[in-house]
RODO-407306 format. One record per residue: residue in three letters; x, y, z of N, C-alpha, C in turn. Coordinates in steps of 0.05 Angstrom, whole numbers, padded with zeros to 5 digits, always signed. Example, Ala and Ser with C-alpha at 12.3 -4.5 7.8 and 13.67 -1.06 7.14 Angstrom:
<pts>
ALA+00264-00114+00156+00246-00090+00156+00264-00066+00156;SER+00257-00045+00142+00273-00021+00143+00258+00001+00157;
</pts>
This chain:
<pts>
UNK-01315-00470+00567-01343-00472+00579-01344-00457+00605;UNK-01366-00439+00606-01368-00422+00630-01377-00437+00651;UNK-01367-00428+00677-01377-00443+00702-01402-00427+00714;UNK-01407-00402+00699-01429-00387+00709-01420-00370+00733;UNK-01396-00373+00743-01388-00355+00765-01371-00332+00755;UNK-01372-00309+00771-01359-00284+00762-01327-00292+00755;UNK-01316-00280+00732-01287-00282+00729-01272-00266+00748;UNK-01254-00279+00764-01238-00267+00785-01214-00252+00773;UNK-01208-00257+00749-01185-00245+00736-01189-00214+00732;UNK-01168-00198+00734-01169-00169+00730-01164-00165+00701;UNK-01181-00148+00689-01175-00142+00661-01149-00128+00657;UNK-01135-00133+00636-01108-00122+00632-01108-00091+00633;UNK-01128-00078+00623-01129-00050+00624-01131-00039+00650;UNK-01145-00054+00670-01149-00046+00696-01123-00048+00713;UNK-01109-00073+00705-01083-00078+00719-01062-00056+00711;UNK-01062-00047+00686-01042-00029+00678-01048-00001+00691;UNK-01074+00006+00693-01081+00030+00707-01072+00028+00736;UNK-01075+00007+00749-01067+00003+00778-01038+00008+00780;UNK-01021-00006+00761-00993+00000+00762-00985+00031+00761;UNK-00999+00044+00740-00990+00070+00734-00998+00087+00760;UNK-01022+00080+00771-01034+00094+00796-01011+00092+00817;UNK-01000+00067+00822-00981+00064+00844-00957+00079+00839;UNK-00948+00078+00812-00923+00091+00806-00924+00121+00809;UNK-00948+00133+00803-00955+00162+00804-00952+00168+00835;UNK-00967+00152+00851-00967+00157+00880-00939+00158+00892;UNK-00922+00136+00886-00897+00135+00896-00879+00160+00887;UNK-00880+00167+00861-00866+00190+00853-00875+00216+00867;UNK-00901+00218+00869-00909+00244+00882-00903+00246+00911;UNK-00904+00223+00925-00895+00223+00954-00866+00227+00956;UNK-00850+00216+00939-00820+00221+00941-00814+00252+00934;UNK-00826+00262+00913-00824+00293+00911-00831+00309+00932;UNK-00852+00302+00945-00862+00317+00968-00843+00316+00990;UNK-00831+00289+00997-00813+00289+01018-00788+00303+01013;UNK-00777+00303+00987-00756+00319+00982-00760+00347+00985;UNK-00781+00357+00976-00789+00387+00979-00787+00394+01007;UNK-00802+00377+01027-00802+00385+01054-00775+00384+01065;UNK-00759+00364+01058-00731+00361+01066-00715+00386+01057;UNK-00720+00392+01034-00705+00415+01024-00709+00441+01041;UNK-00736+00444+01047-00743+00468+01064-00732+00467+01090;UNK-00729+00443+01102-00717+00440+01129-00687+00446+01129;UNK-00673+00438+01107-00645+00444+01103-00642+00473+01100;UNK-00657+00484+01084-00655+00514+01078-00661+00530+01101;UNK-00678+00522+01121-00683+00534+01144-00661+00536+01162;UNK-00645+00513+01163-00621+00510+01179-00600+00528+01167;UNK-00598+00532+01143-00575+00547+01129-00581+00578+01127;UNK-00607+00585+01123-00615+00614+01119-00628+00625+01144;UNK-00615+00645+01155-00626+00655+01179-00653+00672+01173;UNK-00674+00666+01188-00699+00680+01185-00717+00662+01169;UNK-00710+00641+01154-00726+00623+01140-00738+00603+01158;UNK-00764+00601+01158-00777+00582+01175-00792+00558+01161;UNK-00793+00535+01174-00809+00513+01162-00838+00521+01156;UNK-00850+00506+01139-00878+00511+01131-00898+00511+01156;UNK-00916+00530+01157-00933+00527+01180-00923+00541+01205;UNK-00900+00553+01207-00890+00563+01230-00884+00594+01224;UNK-00884+00609+01247-00876+00638+01243-00845+00641+01235;UNK-00839+00660+01216-00814+00666+01209-00796+00676+01234;UNK-00772+00667+01235-00755+00675+01257-00746+00706+01252;UNK-00745+00720+01273-00738+00749+01270-00708+00753+01269;UNK-00696+00765+01248-00669+00769+01245-00666+00801+01242;UNK-00649+00811+01260-00645+00839+01258-00634+00849+01230;UNK-00642+00873+01222-00636+00879+01195-00612+00898+01194;UNK-00606+00910+01217-00583+00928+01220-00568+00921+01245;UNK-00546+00932+01246-00530+00930+01271-00512+00956+01277;UNK-00503+00956+01300-00485+00979+01309-00456+00971+01307;UNK-00438+00984+01293-00412+00977+01290-00392+01001+01299;UNK-00372+00996+01314-00353+01015+01321-00326+01008+01310;UNK-00312+01025+01297-00285+01019+01288-00270+01044+01285;UNK-00245+01042+01282-00226+01064+01279-00218+01068+01249;UNK-00222+01090+01238-00215+01095+01208-00197+01119+01209;UNK-00174+01114+01200-00153+01134+01197-00145+01148+01224;UNK-00146+01133+01246-00138+01142+01272-00163+01153+01288;UNK-00187+01154+01275-00208+01166+01288-00231+01144+01292;UNK-00243+01145+01316-00262+01127+01323-00291+01136+01311;UNK-00303+01115+01302-00330+01120+01290-00348+01100+01298;UNK-00374+01108+01299-00395+01088+01309-00418+01094+01289;UNK-00430+01072+01279-00450+01078+01259-00472+01053+01259;UNK-00495+01056+01252-00515+01036+01249-00518+01031+01220;UNK-00512+01005+01214-00511+00999+01183-00530+00973+01180;UNK-00540+00975+01155-00553+00950+01147-00534+00924+01147;UNK-00544+00903+01154-00525+00879+01156-00513+00873+01131;UNK-00525+00880+01106-00513+00878+01080-00494+00901+01071;UNK-00492+00922+01087-00474+00944+01078-00444+00936+01077;UNK-00431+00943+01055-00402+00937+01050-00387+00960+01066;UNK-00362+00952+01073-00344+00972+01081-00341+00996+01063;UNK-00343+00989+01036-00339+01010+01017-00361+01033+01020;UNK-00387+01021+01020-00409+01039+01022-00408+01053+01051;UNK-00400+01042+01072-00398+01056+01097-00376+01079+01097;UNK-00355+01074+01084-00337+01097+01082-00345+01118+01064;UNK-00356+01110+01041-00365+01133+01021-00392+01145+01029;UNK-00411+01132+01038-00436+01145+01040-00444+01154+01071;UNK-00431+01141+01089-00435+01151+01117-00413+01166+01128;UNK-00388+01160+01121-00364+01174+01132-00353+01195+01113;UNK-00362+01195+01090-00356+01216+01070-00325+01213+01060;UNK-00315+01189+01062-00287+01184+01051-00291+01171+01025;UNK-00292+01190+01005-00299+01182+00977-00271+01176+00962;UNK-00248+01178+00976-00224+01173+00962-00224+01142+00954;UNK-00235+01125+00968-00237+01097+00963-00258+01094+00941;UNK-00250+01083+00918-00269+01085+00895-00285+01060+00891;UNK-00310+01062+00879-00324+01040+00873-00322+01035+00843;UNK-00309+01013+00837-00305+01003+00808-00327+00983+00800;UNK-00317+00958+00802-00333+00936+00791-00354+00929+00813;UNK-00349+00935+00839-00364+00927+00861-00370+00897+00864;UNK-00350+00881+00855-00349+00853+00853-00322+00841+00862;UNK-00304+00857+00872-00278+00846+00881-00257+00840+00858;UNK-00266+00850+00834-00246+00843+00812-00228+00864+00803;UNK-00230+00887+00811-00213+00910+00800-00194+00923+00820;UNK-00201+00921+00843-00181+00931+00866-00185+00963+00870;UNK-00201+00974+00858-00203+01004+00862-00210+01010+00891;UNK-00223+00993+00904-00234+00997+00929-00214+00989+00954;UNK-00190+00980+00945-00170+00968+00967-00167+00989+00988;UNK-00168+00978+01014-00160+00991+01036-00144+00973+01055;UNK-00136+00983+01079-00122+00966+01098-00139+00961+01121;UNK-00144+00937+01128-00159+00931+01153-00140+00916+01170;UNK-00133+00930+01196-00112+00918+01213-00087+00911+01200;UNK-00080+00930+01180-00053+00929+01166-00054+00910+01143;UNK-00076+00896+01136-00076+00877+01113-00096+00890+01092;UNK-00090+00885+01067-00103+00898+01046-00128+00882+01041;UNK-00151+00894+01036-00177+00880+01032-00192+00894+01010;UNK-00210+00882+00994-00228+00894+00976-00252+00904+00995;UNK-00255+00929+00998-00277+00940+01014-00304+00935+01005;UNK-00308+00928+00978-00333+00923+00968-00342+00896+00974;UNK-00324+00877+00984-00332+00851+00991-00332+00845+01020;UNK-00327+00867+01036-00323+00865+01065-00348+00877+01080;UNK-00362+00861+01095-00387+00872+01109-00377+00888+01132;UNK-00391+00912+01134-00380+00931+01154-00388+00920+01183;UNK-00408+00906+01187-00416+00895+01214-00395+00875+01223;UNK-00380+00864+01207-00359+00846+01215-00333+00858+01224;UNK-00333+00886+01225-00308+00898+01232-00308+00912+01260;UNK-00324+00904+01279-00324+00916+01304-00296+00918+01315;UNK-00286+00943+01323-00261+00943+01334-00236+00944+01316;UNK-00242+00941+01290-00221+00940+01271-00208+00967+01265;UNK-00185+00968+01256-00171+00993+01248-00169+00992+01216;UNK-00182+01013+01204-00183+01015+01176-00167+01040+01167;UNK-00151+01037+01146-00135+01059+01135-00143+01062+01105;UNK-00151+01086+01100-00159+01094+01072-00137+01109+01061;UNK-00142+01118+01037-00121+01138+01020-00120+01163+01034;UNK-00142+01171+01047-00143+01196+01063-00125+01196+01089;UNK-00118+01174+01097-00105+01173+01122-00073+01167+01120;UNK-00064+01170+01096-00035+01164+01090-00017+01190+01097;UNK-00026+01213+01087-00009+01237+01091-00005+01241+01120;UNK+00018+01253+01130+00024+01258+01157+00031+01287+01159;UNK+00015+01303+01171+00017+01332+01174+00024+01345+01145;UNK+00010+01337+01127+00012+01349+01101+00036+01336+01084;UNK+00049+01317+01096+00071+01304+01081+00062+01281+01070;UNK+00064+01278+01043+00055+01252+01028+00068+01228+01039;UNK+00053+01206+01037+00065+01179+01042+00085+01175+01020;UNK+00109+01161+01026+00128+01156+01005+00118+01143+00979;UNK+00098+01126+00984+00089+01114+00957+00070+01136+00941;UNK+00056+01154+00954+00043+01172+00942+00060+01190+00926;UNK+00084+01196+00937+00104+01214+00926+00116+01198+00902;UNK+00123+01173+00906+00132+01157+00885+00115+01156+00860;UNK+00089+01154+00865+00070+01154+00844+00069+01181+00824;UNK+00075+01201+00839+00080+01227+00826+00106+01228+00811;UNK+00128+01218+00823+00155+01218+00814+00154+01200+00788;UNK+00141+01179+00788+00142+01160+00767+00120+01162+00747;UNK+00103+01182+00751+00081+01188+00732+00064+01163+00730;UNK+00056+01151+00753+00044+01125+00753+00013+01126+00754;UNK+00002+01146+00741-00026+01148+00737-00034+01166+00715;UNK-00058+01161+00702-00068+01179+00684-00095+01191+00691;UNK-00117+01175+00691-00142+01185+00700-00145+01186+00729;UNK-00131+01170+00741-00129+01170+00773-00151+01155+00785;UNK-00170+01144+00771-00191+01131+00786-00182+01105+00802;UNK-00164+01090+00792-00153+01066+00804-00131+01073+00825;UNK-00121+01096+00824-00096+01105+00840-00099+01101+00869;UNK-00121+01108+00884-00124+01102+00912-00121+01071+00918;UNK-00134+01056+00904-00132+01027+00908-00105+01016+00902;UNK-00091+01027+00879-00064+01019+00874-00044+01025+00895;UNK-00048+01051+00904-00028+01057+00927-00032+01040+00953;UNK-00057+01036+00960-00061+01022+00985-00053+00992+00980;UNK-00058+00981+00956-00049+00955+00952-00017+00953+00952;UNK-00005+00975+00940+00025+00977+00940+00035+00976+00968;UNK+00024+00991+00988+00032+00993+01014+00030+00966+01025;UNK+00008+00952+01021+00006+00926+01033+00029+00909+01020;UNK+00031+00911+00993+00053+00892+00981+00081+00897+00995;UNK+00086+00921+00999+00113+00927+01014+00115+00917+01041;UNK+00094+00919+01055+00091+00909+01083+00094+00878+01083;UNK+00083+00866+01062+00085+00836+01061+00110+00825+01052;UNK+00128+00844+01043+00154+00835+01034+00157+00824+01006;UNK+00136+00832+00991+00134+00823+00960+00144+00841+00943;UNK+00169+00851+00946+00180+00871+00928+00208+00863+00920;UNK+00213+00835+00919+00241+00828+00913+00249+00832+00884;UNK+00231+00836+00866+00236+00840+00838+00211+00852+00824;UNK+00213+00863+00800+00191+00874+00785+00170+00853+00781;UNK+00180+00829+00774+00162+00805+00769+00144+00798+00795;UNK+00158+00800+00818+00142+00791+00844+00123+00816+00848;UNK+00131+00838+00843+00110+00863+00849+00088+00859+00831;UNK+00093+00854+00804+00071+00851+00787+00051+00830+00793;UNK+00063+00808+00804+00047+00784+00813+00030+00791+00838;UNK+00040+00805+00854+00026+00812+00881+00007+00838+00878;UNK+00012+00852+00858-00005+00873+00852-00025+00865+00830;UNK-00027+00844+00821-00043+00837+00798-00074+00838+00800;UNK-00081+00842+00827-00110+00844+00834-00120+00872+00829;UNK-00101+00891+00821-00109+00918+00816-00106+00924+00787;UNK-00129+00934+00775-00130+00936+00747-00129+00966+00741;UNK-00112+00976+00722-00108+01000+00710-00119+01002+00682;UNK-00143+01015+00676-00150+01016+00651-00133+01033+00631;UNK-00119+01051+00644-00099+01070+00626-00073+01055+00620;UNK-00067+01032+00633-00044+01016+00627-00020+01028+00637;UNK-00019+01039+00662+00005+01049+00674+00021+01028+00690;UNK+00019+01003+00684+00032+00981+00702+00059+00985+00705;UNK+00074+00991+00686+00103+00994+00687+00111+01018+00708;UNK+00096+01037+00705+00101+01061+00725+00096+01054+00754;UNK+00072+01039+00753+00063+01029+00782+00085+01014+00795;UNK+00094+00994+00779+00116+00977+00789+00140+00993+00798;UNK+00147+01011+00782+00172+01027+00788+00167+01044+00814;UNK+00142+01054+00816+00135+01071+00843+00135+01052+00866;UNK+00127+01029+00864+00128+01010+00889+00155+01002+00893;UNK+00173+00999+00873+00202+00994+00879+00215+01017+00892;UNK+00210+01040+00884+00222+01065+00895+00214+01067+00925;UNK+00189+01063+00930+00177+01065+00956+00191+01046+00973;UNK+00194+01020+00964+00204+00998+00980+00232+01004+00988;UNK+00248+01018+00972+00276+01025+00979+00277+01043+01002;UNK+00256+01061+01003+00254+01080+01025+00244+01069+01052;UNK+00229+01046+01049+00218+01035+01072+00236+01024+01093;
</pts>
């Protein structure tokens, strides 16, 4: 029997809609907070990225770098993303260092930086201020080939020759590091240099020969 007063109970469909609405609101709020937090973290990690509603930070796109290449001082203005490989080839005209994979996987671009072998394609030029870089062009002395260059000729350690500059530079690094105790050790420490022509046996022999002269 009805009391004549309005029923204070909430209809089931209205209660369900209320629950859905609350869940939607909470989910939306959480997603928004996560997005804002992500932007804040990204702004901390990425130079030049600014939070929403603020002016982007000014980041220089280029820089001045001075370094010594094959005994000569060079100064150049480079984009901050320019690799040592591109600086050598495009600005300094030293095209003996080859661009192979451009991803650090083939070793064709190997050069020495402060006596240590590096992949020039993975090395940012702007980080080399004051460094001493040696490329294949800097090995010969008054027209006299470096012992390893001569050994590559003696052992017929190349065919197409594209990988040869990187192989020689890596071989010099291998010898300086003392990793020439056996053919197996040489192969292990030269494994980052790929030869598409398959001259690996001759390359190992050339490094062995040059190591005996060192």
